[in-house]
N, C-alpha and C positions, 0 to 999 in steps of 0.2 A: 277538513283542513282549510285554513283561511286563505283568502285570495292573495294576501301579501306574501304568503309563503310560496304559493304555487307560481305566481306570475311576477313577483317583485313588487315593492312598494310603489303605489301609484298606478299600477296596471288596471285596465278595465276588462273584466272577464267577457263582457258582451262583444268587445272588438277583437278579442284574441282569436275568434274563429276566422278572421280575415287574414291571419298570418299564412304565408305560403308554406306548403308542406315541405318537410325536410327529407333529405335522401335517407334511404333505409340504413345505410352504414353510419348515419349520424343519429339514429334513434334506436338501433338494436344494441342491447347490452353485449352481445357476442362479437360485435364489431368494434368494441371499445379500443383494443390495441391499434386498429387501423385508424380510427378517428384521432387518437392521441398522437400518433406519428404524423398525421396530416397537420394537426395544430403545431407540432414541433417544427416541421419543415417550413410552415408559412410564417412563423414568428421567431425563427431562430436568432436572427441578428439582434433585435431589441432584447431578447432574453439574455443573450450573451453579454450585451452591454450593461444591462442591469446587474447581472451576476458579477461581472468584472468590477464594476463600480463598488458594489457591496464588499467584495473581497479586499479591494484596495483600502476602502475606508476601515474595514475591520482590522487589517494589518497595521494601519497607521495608529489606530486606537490601542492595539496590543503593545506596540512599541512605545507609545506615549505613556501608557500605564506602567510599563516596566521602568522607563526612564524616570518618571515622576515619583516613583515610590521610594527611591533611595536618596538620602541626603538628610539635612537637618530638619527638625520638627517632623519627624517621621510619621507620627500618629495623625497629624493634620494632613500630611501628604497622602496617607492611606485613605482618608475621607475623600480627598479629591480623586484618588484612583477608583474608588467605588463609584463616584460620579461618572468617570469615563467608562466604567463597565456598564452602567445603566444606559449611557449613550450608545454603546456598542449593541446592546440588546435591542434598543429602539431602532437602530439602523437596520439590523437584521429583519425586523418586522416590516419596516417601510420598504425594504428591497423586495420582500415576498409579495407585498401588496402591489408594488410597482410591476413586478413580473406578471402577476395575475391581471393587472390592468391592461397590459399589452395584448393579452389574449382575448379580451372582451369583444373586439370587433369581428372575430371570425366565429363566434358562437351563435347558434340558431336562436337561443333564448334572447340574446341582445337584439337581434333583428326583429323578433316578435315584439319586444318592448318598444322598439322604434316605430313599428307599424301601428302599435296601440297608442302612439302619441306621447310616449314617455321620453323625456330628455335624458341624455347620458350624464352620469356623474363625472365630475372632474376627479383627477387623482387625489387632490387634497381632500375633497369631500369624502371620497371613498375610504381613504386612509383614516380620516378622523372618525368616521362612523364605525370602522371595523377594529380600530386599535384597542378600544377599551375591552371588547370581548376577546380580542387576540391576547391581551395581557392576562385576562382571567384564565383562559385555557393554557397559556404558556406556564403560568405558575401552578395551576392545578395538576398538571401532568408532569411537573418536574423537569421541563425542558431546560431550565436554567442550570442544571447540574453540568451538562456538557460545556456550556459557555463558561461557567465558573472554572472548570478544570482546564480548559484551553487558555484562559486568561492567566491562571497561575503557572501553567506549564511554559508559557512564553517567557515569563519572568525567570523561571528556573533555567531555561535553556540559555538565555542571554547572560546570566550571571552564574553559570556552572563552575567557573573558576573558584568561586567561594567554597564550594564543596570540595574541590581538589585541595585547596589550602587547608581546609578544616580536617580532612582525612590525613593529610601529610603531617599536620601539627599533632594529631592524636597518636600517630605512629612514632613521632619523635619523642623518645623518652627523656631527652635533655631539655625539653621545653619547660621553662620555669613556671608558667601559669597555664591553666587549662584554656584551650582555644575558645574563641567566641563562636557560638553557633551561627551558621549563616542564616540570613533572612530572605534569601531568594525563594520565590515561590509562595511567599506569605504576604503578598501585596493586597490581599482582600481580607486580612485578619486585623480588625480594628480594635482599639481600646474601648472598653465597655462604656466609659464616661462620654467619650466622643460619639459613640454609637447612640447613646441615649439622646444627646442633643440633636443629632441629625434625624433620628427617628421621630422625635417630637415635632420638629419643624416640618418634616415631610407629611406627618399625619395631619397637622393643622392646615397646611396648604392644600393637601388632597381633599380635606373636608370642605374648604371654601370653594375650590374649583368644582367639586362635585355638585355643591348647591347651585353655583352659577350655571353649570352645564345643564342641570335639571330644569332650570327656568328658561335659559336663553338658547341652549344648544350651541352648535357651531363647531367647526373642525379645530379651531385653535384651542378652545377649551378642552376638547376631547384629547388633543395631544398633551395638554397639561395634566389632565386627569390620569392618563396612561403613564406618563413619565413619573409623576409623584406616587402613583400606585406601586410602580417598580421600586422607587426610592424607599418608600415606607417598608416594603417587603424585604429588600436586601439589607438595609441598615438594621431593621428589626431582627433579621435572621442572626446577626451577630449577637444580639441579646439572648435570643433563644438558645443558641449554641453555648454561650457562656453559662447560662442558667442550667442547662442540661448537664454540662460538664462539671459544674460545681456541686450539683445535687446527686450525681450518679453514685458516688461513694456513700453518701448518706442514705440513699434508698436501698442500696445493697445490704446495709446493716440493719434494716428494719425487720421486725419479726414477721410482719405480714408478707414481705417480699420472700423470705425464706419459706413461709407456709405455702405461698402460691407456687413457688418453684418445685417444692416437694410434691404437691398435689398434681401439678402438670406432668411431672416425670412419672408418677404412679399411673396417671391416665394413659400416657403413651405406652406403658408396659401392659396395661389391662386390655386395651382395645387391640384386637388382632389386625395386623397389617397397617397400623397407624403410621409407624415409622417409615415403612416402604412407600405408603401413599404420599406422605409429606415430602419425601425425597424426590419422588416422581413429579409431584406438583412443582417443586422448586426448580426442576430441570425443564419442565414444559412451559411454565408461566412466562419466562422471557420470550420464548418463541411465539406464544400466543399474543403477547403484548405487541411484539414487533410486526407480526404478520396480519393481525386483525385490528387491534385497538389503535395503533398509530395511524394507519391509513384512514380509519373512520374519523379520528380526531382532526387530521389535516383536511379531510373532505368537509368536515363541519366548518372549519375556518374558511375554506374556499367559498362555501355557500354564504357565509356572512359577508365576505368581501364583495360577492357579486350581487348582493342586494336582496336575497331571499331572507328578509329581515323583519322581525316583529318584536317590539318590546313589551307587548301585551302578554302577561302570563296566562290569560285565559286561552290563548291560541295553542298552548301546550296540550290542553285537554279538549280542544274543540273537536266535535264529532265523536266523542267518546261518552261513556256513561257518567264520567266525572263532570261533564259540562253542566248537566242539570244541577248537580250538587253545588258547583261553584256559583251558578246563577242564583240558587236559593240562598246561599250565604250572602251574596251581594245584596239581595233584596232585603234581608233581615237585619243587616248592619247599618249603622248610621253613617252619614256622609263624612262626618268628622273622624269616625273610626277608620273608615277606608283611607282617608287622607293621611291619618297618623301612621297607618301601616305602610302606605306608600313612601312617606318620608323616612320611616325607619329602614325600609329596604334600600332606599337611595343612599342614606348616610352610612349604612353598613356594607354597601357594595353588593347586596344580594340581587339588586335589579339587573346586574349584568348577565345573570344566568338564563332568563327567559329567551333572549335571542339565541343563545347557544343551544338550548333545548329545542327550540323551534327549528333551527337548522338541522339538528340531529334527527328530528322527526321527518323532515323532508328527505334526509339521507336514507333513512330506513324505508321510506315509502317508495324509493326508487326500485325496490324489488330485490328479492334474494339473488336472482341471476346477475344483476348488475353489481351488487355488493361483492358477490363471490368472484366475478371476473376481475373487478378492481383490486381486491386483496391478492388474488393470484398474480396479476400483472405486477403489483408492487413488490411482492416477494421474489418473483423471478427477476425483476429488474435489480433488486438489491443483491441477490446471489450472483447474477450475471456480471454486475459491475465489479464485484470482488474477484471473480475469475478473470475478468478483463485486466484488472490492475495487476494480478499475479502474472498474467501472460506478458504484459509489458515489461515487468521486471525480468521475466525469463528471457525476453529478447535482448534486454540491456546486458545481461550476463552478470557474473559474480566477480570477475577479476578487476575490482575497482577498490580504491581506497575508501575509508569511512567518510572522509570529507566529500568525495565525489558522490557517494550515495546520498548524502544530505542534499546535495545540489540536484541530483536526479529526482528526488522525491517531491520537490516543489512543483515542477510542471506536471508530473504524473498525478499527484494528489489534486492539483487544480483541475486537470482534465476530467478526472473521475468525478469530483464534486460537481463540476459544470454539467456534465452529461446526466448524472443522476438527478440533480435538482431540477433541471429544465424538463426532463422527461416526466418526472413524477408530478410536477405542477401541471403539465399538459394532460397527464392522465387524470388528475383530480378535476381539472376544468372540463374535460370531455365527459367525465362521470356526472358532474353537475348538469351539464347541458342535456345529456340523455335523460336524466331523471326529471328535469324540468319539462322537457319535450313530451315525455310520457304522461306526466301529470296534465299538461295542457291538452293533449289528445284525449285523455279520459274525460276531462271537463267538457270538451267540445262535443264528444259523443253523448254525454249525459244531458247537455243542453239541447242537442238535436232530438233526443228521444222525448 
């Protein structure tokens, strides 16, 4: 494993031995809950401030998107609403990076880096370095679906009277003309022609900024690359949806589609237990994703934010049998060929994945007990917060009007999200710190031997 992954970029392995030993409850995977609670108690105030600022900004963008989407020149307005949605996504990422930034001072790994002579990164540098990889993981795992739904639901709730009038007009048999279908909740549905224009512009700007960032670096260019990556993806998603919707009926009428459906149905009948196995997998897969995959993905993002970062793809296979094969390929290829492959990866966005894979490798090297305890704590915290929310509603009682319930749900939902988000980030930060401390201890032992 590379030194940049274990100790952070710029660390010196020969000076890491001088770092003071950490307490047992900060290095044992079985003391992870205690360590996470300690971080939460020591950094609760700045975490609450970051979370509150993010919620207020998110609420303001939701209201602005709903207000701006209704009026003349609606399609151009919707293009602006999509811009506000992208800003909301970026704001959420920056808030997460800021909350993790507040925890850095109480981590043993941070003190070890300071003892090794490494300077702390500023919040701007840390966010600029992590946002590009953050966007890649955010889009790859479909986290935008929840944000998309919340953005549309906010518009639907604020303009629910449109649906009331629409239903009343449908029930009114004396209505001379059919009622106009309400447009509330469709503030992210753009016209295809406008989506083509903005997708093309976002693609060109992203290409230019990616080229400049590959040459110069810098946090400002990184912010620009991340923003226009999201813009290209979200504006382009409108085109993909329109194309799929327009071609779905055509595909269903093709002979090859009917042949495939018949063969697949025959296969399901021929294989014993196939239907039962698919139904069981469909029921279990969401639980596996939520309890195992999601915490690993978020832990990977935490590792990227804290600087266990390497853009070299060879670090993914370093220390394995594939390293020799990669070195052989590198020796036998021409310098211009390697440069061309590097430019191709940078222009297509494939160069964002080595940092993610390297961080995931460090995550898995933390050991099975650490990963197991982390996933177990994450699951218990998720279930516990659901029961806590239900208990608060039980204490409030049921003898209230619907409007009162909507008012009660605001502080209850805010408190639940606040506690869950801050505790989970402390959990992931503690997991990273324990994994890095264990790697540093192993390296010190190996150097001593």
